[in-house]
VMD Tcl script that draws the C-alpha trace (Angstrom):
set ca {
  {6.33 4.18 -24.00}
  {8.44 4.82 -20.73}
  {5.93 6.41 -17.65}
  {7.76 8.72 -15.67}
  {7.56 10.82 -12.92}
  {9.95 14.18 -12.88}
  {10.81 17.04 -11.01}
  {12.05 20.88 -12.38}
  {14.65 22.26 -10.41}
  {13.15 24.33 -7.98}
  {9.53 23.18 -8.09}
  {8.33 20.44 -5.86}
  {5.53 19.55 -8.21}
  {5.67 15.56 -9.74}
  {5.23 15.74 -13.20}
  {4.76 12.81 -16.03}
  {7.01 12.51 -18.65}
  {7.64 10.32 -21.48}
  {11.45 8.84 -20.65}
  {13.53 8.83 -24.06}
  {16.78 8.79 -25.15}
  {17.43 12.08 -25.53}
  {15.75 12.84 -21.83}
  {11.92 13.08 -20.57}
  {9.76 14.92 -22.52}
  {6.67 16.83 -20.08}
  {3.17 15.28 -20.52}
  {2.09 17.39 -17.69}
  {-0.82 18.94 -20.25}
  {-2.25 15.60 -21.29}
  {-2.11 13.44 -18.22}
  {-5.11 14.18 -15.73}
  {-4.38 15.88 -12.68}
  {-5.16 13.88 -9.10}
  {-4.68 14.35 -5.31}
  {-1.09 13.04 -5.22}
  {1.83 11.68 -7.65}
  {1.10 8.34 -6.84}
  {-3.04 8.93 -7.78}
  {-2.11 10.82 -10.92}
  {0.25 7.48 -11.93}
  {-2.61 5.40 -11.33}
  {-5.17 7.10 -13.28}
  {-2.19 7.58 -16.22}
  {-2.15 3.89 -16.40}
  {-5.88 3.66 -16.42}
  {-6.80 5.89 -19.00}
  {-3.55 5.08 -21.06}
  {-5.16 3.63 -23.76}
  {-7.70 6.85 -24.13}
  {-4.25 9.46 -23.49}
  {-1.98 7.03 -26.37}
  {-2.86 9.23 -29.47}
  {-1.89 12.21 -27.82}
  {1.20 10.41 -25.63}
  {2.45 9.12 -29.09}
  {2.47 12.24 -31.07}
  {4.20 14.13 -27.96}
  {6.68 11.00 -28.47}
  {6.98 12.20 -31.95}
  {6.89 15.85 -31.74}
  {7.74 17.31 -28.58}
  {10.99 18.30 -27.10}
  {12.99 16.56 -24.51}
  {14.68 17.69 -21.26}
  {18.10 16.58 -20.96}
  {18.19 14.68 -18.01}
  {20.70 15.93 -16.03}
  {18.41 19.55 -16.13}
  {15.52 17.53 -14.18}
  {15.12 14.98 -11.21}
  {13.46 11.46 -11.89}
  {11.31 10.31 -9.22}
  {10.10 6.70 -8.27}
  {7.13 6.13 -11.14}
  {5.01 5.10 -8.44}
  {5.86 6.59 -5.03}
  {3.47 4.53 -2.86}
  {2.19 1.70 -4.30}
  {-0.84 0.49 -2.92}
  {0.53 -3.22 -2.56}
  {4.34 -4.78 -3.12}
  {3.98 -7.91 -3.37}
  {8.01 -9.79 -3.41}
  {8.64 -13.51 -4.60}
  {11.18 -15.25 -2.16}
  {14.15 -16.19 -4.55}
  {12.48 -18.05 -7.34}
  {15.08 -18.51 -9.41}
  {16.54 -21.51 -10.59}
  {20.67 -21.22 -9.13}
  {23.88 -23.94 -9.19}
  {22.94 -27.66 -9.42}
  {19.01 -27.44 -8.06}
  {17.37 -29.25 -10.19}
  {13.81 -29.58 -8.07}
  {11.16 -26.39 -8.50}
  {10.39 -24.95 -5.26}
  {6.91 -24.02 -4.03}
  {5.91 -20.31 -5.44}
  {5.75 -17.90 -1.83}
  {5.67 -14.20 -1.73}
  {6.12 -11.96 1.11}
  {4.51 -8.07 1.26}
  {7.25 -5.00 1.47}
  {6.52 -1.86 2.80}
  {5.27 0.36 0.03}
  {6.87 3.60 2.21}
  {10.15 2.06 1.79}
  {9.88 3.10 -2.42}
  {12.65 5.97 -3.02}
  {13.59 6.38 -6.71}
  {16.93 7.54 -9.24}
  {19.74 9.43 -7.39}
  {18.23 9.21 -3.77}
  {20.00 7.30 -0.79}
  {19.72 3.79 0.69}
  {20.11 4.81 4.37}
  {21.26 1.57 6.50}
  {19.68 1.27 9.63}
  {20.94 2.53 12.79}
  {21.43 -0.94 15.13}
  {23.94 -3.64 15.13}
  {22.23 -6.67 15.46}
  {21.79 -7.25 11.52}
  {25.48 -8.61 10.50}
  {24.73 -7.74 7.08}
  {22.80 -5.38 4.59}
  {22.61 -6.83 0.83}
  {21.33 -5.86 -2.57}
  {19.00 -7.80 -4.81}
  {18.11 -6.94 -8.40}
  {14.91 -7.92 -9.29}
  {12.28 -7.43 -12.92}
  {8.66 -6.16 -10.76}
  {5.36 -5.88 -12.90}
  {3.12 -3.36 -12.33}
  {-0.32 -3.89 -12.40}
  {-3.45 -2.68 -14.26}
  {-6.37 -3.51 -12.25}
  {-8.51 -4.80 -10.54}
  {-7.58 -8.17 -11.65}
  {-8.84 -11.07 -9.14}
  {-8.61 -14.74 -10.22}
  {-6.37 -14.35 -13.09}
  {-5.46 -16.92 -14.83}
  {-1.98 -17.97 -16.77}
  {-3.93 -18.06 -20.26}
  {-4.88 -14.48 -19.65}
  {-2.12 -12.88 -17.71}
  {-1.20 -10.36 -19.87}
  {-4.98 -8.83 -19.27}
  {-3.56 -7.76 -15.85}
  {0.04 -6.58 -16.59}
  {0.17 -2.63 -17.84}
  {4.05 -2.53 -18.16}
  {7.54 -3.12 -15.88}
  {10.14 -1.49 -13.71}
  {13.24 -2.13 -11.97}
  {13.41 -2.59 -8.36}
  {16.23 -3.24 -5.49}
  {15.10 -5.19 -3.08}
  {16.88 -4.12 -0.34}
  {17.18 -6.75 2.55}
  {19.27 -7.17 6.01}
  {20.31 -10.37 7.16}
  {21.80 -12.23 10.09}
  {22.50 -15.77 9.58}
  {20.51 -15.68 6.60}
  {17.53 -13.20 8.33}
  {17.18 -10.39 9.79}
  {16.88 -10.69 13.98}
  {15.63 -8.21 16.21}
  {16.84 -8.56 20.16}
  {15.73 -11.38 21.78}
  {12.97 -11.81 18.31}
  {13.61 -13.23 15.10}
  {12.44 -10.65 12.31}
  {10.50 -12.55 9.85}
  {11.91 -11.83 5.90}
  {9.50 -9.13 5.41}
  {10.45 -6.85 8.08}
  {14.35 -7.50 7.55}
  {13.07 -6.15 3.59}
  {10.98 -3.31 4.68}
  {12.77 -0.61 6.60}
  {12.89 3.05 4.72}
  {14.35 3.43 1.75}
  {14.71 -0.27 1.12}
  {12.62 -0.42 -2.30}
  {14.29 1.74 -4.47}
  {11.90 1.67 -7.78}
  {12.48 2.95 -11.45}
  {13.67 5.28 -13.37}
  {10.61 4.54 -15.38}
  {7.31 1.90 -16.08}
  {7.81 0.63 -19.72}
  {4.45 -0.53 -21.02}
  {3.82 -4.09 -21.64}
  {4.21 -3.83 -25.61}
  {7.94 -2.65 -25.06}
  {8.64 -6.10 -23.27}
  {6.78 -8.67 -25.59}
  {8.59 -11.79 -23.33}
  {9.57 -10.61 -19.73}
  {10.93 -14.06 -18.94}
  {14.32 -13.17 -21.72}
  {15.48 -9.85 -20.31}
  {18.96 -9.05 -19.10}
  {19.44 -8.05 -15.57}
  {22.87 -6.42 -14.30}
  {23.52 -4.85 -10.88}
  {27.01 -3.20 -10.18}
  {28.70 -1.57 -6.99}
  {30.80 1.31 -7.39}
  {31.73 -0.05 -10.73}
  {31.86 -3.59 -9.99}
  {29.20 -5.96 -11.97}
  {27.44 -8.67 -9.63}
  {24.17 -9.36 -10.45}
  {24.72 -10.53 -14.46}
  {21.27 -13.06 -15.27}
  {18.23 -13.31 -17.89}
  {14.91 -13.79 -16.22}
  {14.25 -17.24 -18.03}
  {15.67 -18.49 -15.18}
  {13.19 -18.21 -13.13}
  {11.66 -21.16 -11.61}
  {7.62 -19.70 -12.18}
  {7.26 -17.39 -14.60}
  {5.59 -14.06 -14.54}
  {2.17 -15.54 -15.70}
  {2.55 -18.02 -13.04}
  {3.20 -15.06 -10.45}
  {0.59 -13.25 -11.77}
  {-2.24 -15.73 -11.40}
  {-0.65 -16.57 -7.64}
  {-1.08 -13.59 -6.29}
  {-4.35 -12.65 -8.37}
  {-5.88 -15.76 -6.73}
  {-5.09 -14.98 -2.77}
  {-6.08 -11.03 -3.11}
  {-7.20 -8.25 -5.46}
  {-4.53 -6.61 -7.17}
  {-5.28 -2.74 -8.03}
  {-4.20 -0.30 -10.36}
  {-0.27 0.37 -9.89}
  {0.49 -2.36 -7.14}
  {3.74 -4.01 -7.98}
  {4.82 -8.07 -7.84}
  {8.35 -7.97 -7.69}
  {9.62 -11.08 -9.61}
  {12.48 -12.35 -7.23}
  {16.49 -12.92 -7.88}
  {19.09 -15.28 -8.95}
  {21.40 -14.99 -6.06}
  {24.42 -14.97 -8.30}
  {26.12 -12.31 -7.32}
  {24.89 -11.59 -4.19}
  {26.66 -8.75 -1.87}
  {26.71 -6.14 0.61}
  {26.00 -2.84 0.44}
  {27.64 -0.05 2.67}
  {28.51 3.48 3.56}
  {29.52 5.64 0.39}
  {29.03 3.89 -2.30}
  {26.98 4.14 -5.69}
  {25.08 1.02 -7.21}
  {23.36 0.84 -10.26}
  {20.35 -1.36 -11.86}
  {19.92 -1.64 -15.04}
  {17.09 -3.95 -16.98}
  {16.96 -4.86 -20.93}
  {14.08 -2.73 -22.56}
  {13.69 -0.63 -19.25}
  {16.23 1.53 -18.38}
  {19.21 2.17 -15.63}
  {19.19 3.99 -12.32}
  {22.12 4.52 -10.31}
  {21.74 5.14 -6.22}
  {23.99 6.20 -3.15}
  {24.47 3.85 -0.36}
  {24.36 5.72 3.45}
  {25.03 4.12 6.84}
  {25.28 6.45 9.99}
  {27.40 3.78 11.61}
  {29.67 3.48 9.15}
  {29.74 -0.39 9.18}
  {32.41 -2.38 6.85}
  {31.99 -5.47 5.83}
  {34.30 -7.49 2.82}
  {33.50 -6.30 -0.50}
  {33.01 -7.40 -3.85}
  {30.52 -10.71 -4.85}
  {29.93 -13.11 -1.24}
  {31.10 -16.32 -1.85}
  {29.16 -17.72 1.02}
  {26.06 -20.04 0.07}
  {24.26 -17.58 -2.09}
  {26.65 -16.53 -4.71}
  {29.21 -17.98 -6.80}
  {30.54 -15.98 -9.77}
  {28.62 -12.90 -11.99}
  {30.95 -12.63 -14.71}
  {28.82 -14.42 -17.14}
  {25.60 -14.35 -17.88}
  {24.65 -18.17 -16.99}
  {21.22 -19.81 -17.24}
  {20.52 -22.71 -15.08}
  {16.88 -23.54 -15.66}
  {16.92 -26.99 -16.70}
  {15.85 -28.07 -20.10}
  {12.32 -29.99 -19.00}
  {12.13 -28.32 -15.45}
  {9.52 -30.13 -13.28}
}
mol new
graphics top color blue
foreach p $ca { graphics top sphere $p radius 0.5 }
foreach p [lrange $ca 0 end-1] q [lrange $ca 1 end] { graphics top cylinder $p $q radius 0.2 }
display resetview
């Protein structure tokens, strides 16, 4: 199933729904109420197995509202934690595995389908870039999860765009360096959605096609099989450091092939096989501009074809 949050026209209430090819089916009568949209989604995740028969009946017999008649919201409007992998993909001629490493991204940066990525109003970062990523949604509490039982901690998957401010590789503030997580944590820098695809919808998260378009130009175009450290290792690593709770998000990093700039007036779209697609707008009050297209610098080469750089026998 694909779990979503949405709003009806003229209604400020975030309603739970099942996303289908025909639209969204309202599940408001089935999913227990809560004090916030995030809490309601967390409660839905925790109670999912008990609710599954009623949800399946709704999916089989309910009528869907066309997507043009509703507003989809981020399925997790304010995750408790967002941990993102740094890089984590085999790229170019690389043949030595790098250590697994992660950073915390600001949960308040989350926005959803149809929303606007707003570039911040200061001039120090020389560029703002997109990183299309597979994100894991946790069912907790989960602590010291092993790679053998990693599925016990995973509820499902969603799409995430890790928007990044960079200067000479990383963002800086006047006279002081900004750590990676700050350059990635401005408001609106964590588009998430359009839904949570439950784990049974994604039997193998390390064999999914990830794509990203900017104004219709294909940029990211890769397979999650190229991860240096695969989803079980990411879950094990993160849960060794901290207790993961229901609704937390682990983002798996990006393949930097096809990296490019974001700038005012653009429309961007992310799509991950088995999960879905979402479009967003980009706004820059300063109307800055950079070269358009794929950035042919140290990170990117060519996005036109899906390549697998993963060694046959990685270290």
